C-alpha positions as CSV (number, residue, x, y, z in Angstrom):
1,G,10.0,38.8,-28.4
2,T,11.0,38.1,-24.8
3,T,7.5,38.5,-23.3
4,P,5.8,35.5,-24.9
5,T,8.8,33.3,-23.8
6,A,8.5,34.6,-20.2
7,T,4.8,33.7,-19.9
8,P,5.1,29.9,-20.6
9,A,8.2,29.9,-18.3
10,A,6.3,31.5,-15.5
11,T,3.4,29.1,-16.0
12,A,5.8,26.1,-15.9
13,V,7.3,27.4,-12.7
14,S,4.0,27.8,-10.9
15,E,2.9,24.3,-12.0
16,A,6.1,22.9,-10.8
17,N,5.5,24.6,-7.4
18,E,2.0,23.3,-7.2
19,T,2.7,19.6,-7.9
20,P,4.7,18.8,-4.8
21,V,2.1,20.5,-2.6
22,A,-0.7,18.4,-4.2
23,S,1.2,15.1,-3.9
24,S,2.4,15.7,-0.4
25,A,-0.9,16.7,1.0
26,P,-1.9,13.0,1.8
27,S,1.6,12.1,2.9
28,F,1.5,8.4,2.1
29,K,4.9,7.0,2.6
30,R,4.8,3.3,1.7
31,D,8.3,2.9,3.2
32,S,7.0,4.0,6.7
33,L,4.6,1.1,7.0
34,K,5.4,-2.2,8.7
35,V,3.5,-4.8,6.6
36,Q,3.0,-8.4,7.3
37,V,1.9,-10.8,4.5
38,L,0.3,-14.0,5.7
39,N,-0.4,-16.8,3.3
40,G,-4.0,-17.9,3.8
41,S,-4.4,-19.3,0.3
42,G,-2.9,-22.7,0.7
43,V,-0.6,-22.0,-2.3
44,S,3.1,-22.4,-1.4
45,G,5.2,-19.3,-1.9
46,A,2.3,-16.9,-2.3
47,A,3.4,-14.7,0.6
48,G,6.9,-14.3,-1.0
49,K,5.3,-13.4,-4.3
50,A,3.2,-10.7,-2.6
51,K,6.3,-9.4,-0.7
52,T,8.1,-9.0,-4.1
53,L,5.1,-7.1,-5.5
54,L,4.9,-4.8,-2.5
55,E,8.7,-4.1,-2.4
56,G,8.6,-3.2,-6.0
57,L,6.0,-0.6,-5.2
58,G,8.1,1.0,-2.5
59,Y,7.2,-0.9,0.7
60,T,10.4,-1.6,2.6
61,T,9.3,-3.4,5.7
62,V,7.5,-6.5,4.6
63,E,7.6,-9.7,6.6
64,T,5.9,-13.0,5.5
65,G,4.3,-15.8,7.4
66,N,1.4,-18.3,7.3
67,A,-2.1,-17.5,8.3
68,S,-3.9,-19.6,10.9
69,A,-6.0,-21.0,8.2
70,S,-5.3,-21.7,4.5
71,N,-8.8,-21.5,3.1
72,F,-9.2,-17.7,2.6
73,E,-11.1,-17.1,-0.6
74,T,-10.1,-13.5,-1.1
75,T,-7.2,-11.4,0.2
76,E,-8.0,-9.4,3.3
77,V,-6.2,-6.3,4.5
78,A,-6.3,-5.5,8.3
79,F,-4.9,-2.3,9.7
80,R,-4.1,-0.6,12.9
81,E,-6.3,2.5,13.5
82,S,-3.2,4.7,13.1
83,A,-2.7,3.3,9.5
84,K,-6.3,3.5,8.5
85,E,-5.7,6.1,5.8
86,Y,-3.4,3.7,4.1
87,L,-6.0,1.1,3.6
88,D,-7.3,2.2,0.2
89,L,-3.7,2.7,-1.0
90,V,-2.7,-0.9,0.0
91,I,-5.9,-2.4,-1.5
92,K,-5.3,-0.5,-4.7
93,D,-1.6,-1.6,-4.8
94,L,-2.7,-5.2,-4.2
95,S,-5.5,-5.1,-6.8
96,K,-3.0,-5.5,-9.6
97,E,-2.7,-9.2,-8.5
98,Y,-5.3,-9.8,-5.9
99,T,-9.0,-9.3,-5.0
100,A,-8.3,-7.5,-1.8
101,T,-10.9,-6.2,0.7
102,A,-10.7,-4.6,4.1
103,A,-10.7,-7.2,6.9
104,A,-13.6,-7.2,9.3
105,K,-11.5,-6.4,12.4
106,V,-9.0,-3.7,13.1
107,L,-5.6,-4.7,14.4
108,P,-4.9,-4.0,18.1
109,T,-2.8,-0.9,18.8
110,S,-0.2,-3.3,20.3
111,S,0.3,-5.0,16.9
112,K,3.8,-4.6,15.7
113,Y,2.5,-4.2,12.1
114,D,0.6,-1.3,10.6
115,I,-1.0,-3.5,8.0
116,V,-1.5,-7.3,7.9
117,I,-2.4,-8.8,4.6
118,T,-3.9,-12.2,4.5
119,L,-3.6,-13.7,1.1
120,G,-6.6,-15.6,-0.2
121,K,-7.0,-17.8,-3.3
122,K,-7.5,-14.6,-5.3
């Protein structure tokens, strides 16, 4: 009765080998991104709350500040061209707490951040 046992084992091995390949294909490393969270909501402490959320998801470089205006209705995510493929991931991560959309303008390549999130009222 060793043959039936070997078949599931072989299947398990090949599945285990396939999984890392599938997950590493889009190599999204949250800890490689430099993220800035700007509070544009007018709510005190909102940027700190978002920073805690992001750090809990694996982002390691998150700095906070205040946006130039505090009347943003929704949360906007701006990105450097080099971090464009992370946009959907960041929006998805934020969607647990915020109504996030892509910002209208791309960050300049000189930006020290890959992603800049401006928090809105929602």
